[in-house]
Structures are given as structure tokens and as C-alpha cells.
C-alpha positions in Angstrom: 4.6 -50.4 26.3 6.7 -53.4 25.5 10.4 -52.5 24.8 11.5 -54.3 21.5 15.1 -55.7 20.9 16.8 -58.3 18.5 16.9 -61.8 20.4 20.5 -62.9 20.9 19.5 -66.7 20.0 17.5 -66.2 16.6 18.2 -62.5 15.7 14.5 -61.6 15.1 13.0 -58.5 16.4 11.2 -59.5 19.6 9.3 -57.9 22.6 11.3 -58.3 25.9 10.2 -58.5 29.4 11.8 -59.0 32.6 10.3 -61.5 34.9 12.0 -62.8 38.3 15.4 -61.5 36.8 15.2 -63.2 33.6 14.7 -61.8 30.2 11.9 -63.2 28.2 12.0 -62.7 24.6 8.8 -63.0 22.2 9.4 -62.8 18.5 7.5 -60.3 16.7 6.5 -62.1 13.1 5.0 -59.6 11.2 6.8 -56.4 9.9 3.2 -54.2 9.8 3.2 -55.4 13.7 6.4 -54.1 14.4 5.7 -50.5 12.5 2.5 -50.5 14.5 4.3 -51.1 17.9 6.5 -48.1 17.1 3.6 -45.9 16.2 1.7 -47.0 19.6 4.9 -46.0 21.6 5.1 -42.6 19.7 1.3 -41.6 20.4 1.9 -42.7 24.2 4.9 -40.5 24.6 2.6 -37.4 22.9 -0.1 -38.5 25.3 2.2 -38.7 28.3 3.9 -35.3 27.6 0.5 -33.5 27.4 -1.1 -35.2 30.5 2.2 -34.0 32.2 1.5 -30.6 31.1 -1.8 -30.6 32.1 -1.0 -31.9 35.5 1.4 -29.1 36.0 -1.4 -26.6 34.7 -3.9 -27.8 37.3 -1.3 -27.5 39.9 -1.0 -23.9 39.1 -4.6 -23.0 39.2 -5.0 -25.1 42.6 -2.2 -23.0 44.0 -3.9 -19.7 43.0 -6.9 -20.5 44.7 
């Protein structure tokens, strides 16, 4: 997921990327898009948590056998 921050140059909400040691800002133009990015981040965190729990459960099952 992309990281969102405020651009130091223009003050807009921007997605940031690091490339060759430089930080690149890409403005998020639409407030709905910004909200959607937040929703997707939350959904990905929930999925990641569930996946980690399933991996631990699978390891425990393999260890019993």
C-alpha cells in the first residue's frame, strides 16, 4: 500500500514513494479517493492479521504430525 503524507511544497495530501534515495510525491486529487485509500489500508491490515494467524495454525498442525 502506498503511504500518504502532506506534500511539503504544495501542502496537498500525496502518495509518497522512495526511489534512489529521493522521496517522490504524487498528489491525491479527490477526497473520495483519499478515503478509499484509507479503507483499503484497513482491509489489507485485517487480511494480513488473518493470514499470519492461519500461518501459525498451519505450523502448529504440521508440528503435531
